[in-house]
C-alpha positions as CSV (number, residue, x, y, z in Angstrom):
1,M,4.6,26.5,9.9
2,E,2.2,26.2,12.3
3,P,2.0,22.6,13.8
4,A,-1.3,21.4,13.1
5,I,-0.4,22.0,9.3
6,A,2.9,19.8,9.9
7,L,1.4,17.1,11.4
8,N,-1.6,17.6,8.5
9,I,1.1,17.4,5.8
10,S,3.3,14.2,7.8
11,I,0.1,12.6,8.0
12,L,-0.9,13.1,5.0
13,A,2.7,12.1,3.5
14,T,2.2,9.1,5.5
15,I,-0.9,7.9,4.2
16,V,0.2,9.0,0.7
17,G,3.4,6.7,0.8
18,L,0.9,3.7,3.0
19,T,-0.9,3.4,0.0
20,G,1.5,4.1,-2.8
21,Y,3.8,0.6,-1.4
22,A,0.9,-0.9,-1.1
23,V,-0.3,-0.8,-4.5
24,Y,2.8,-1.2,-6.3
25,T,2.8,-4.7,-3.8
26,A,-0.6,-5.4,-5.2
27,F,-0.1,-5.1,-8.7
28,G,4.4,-4.7,-9.2
29,P,6.6,-7.0,-9.4
30,P,6.5,-8.4,-5.5
31,A,2.7,-9.3,-7.3
32,K,4.3,-12.5,-8.7
33,E,5.2,-14.0,-5.2
34,L,1.4,-13.5,-3.8
35,D,-0.5,-17.3,-4.2
36,D,-4.5,-16.9,-5.2
37,P,-6.2,-19.8,-2.3
38,F,-9.1,-20.2,-4.8
39,E,-6.5,-21.7,-7.4
40,D,-5.2,-23.8,-5.3
41,H,-8.4,-25.5,-4.4
42,E,-10.0,-25.9,-8.0
43,D,-12.1,-28.9,-7.8
């Protein structure tokens, strides 16, 4: 395998992994700990 192909695959895997982690954090079980600052300061 050429080095350029291996580099592209590793960059793609990193991007997909970070995106998956971000979606999990935003919508998964850890999201229950997130606060909405707009709801905290309603009048």
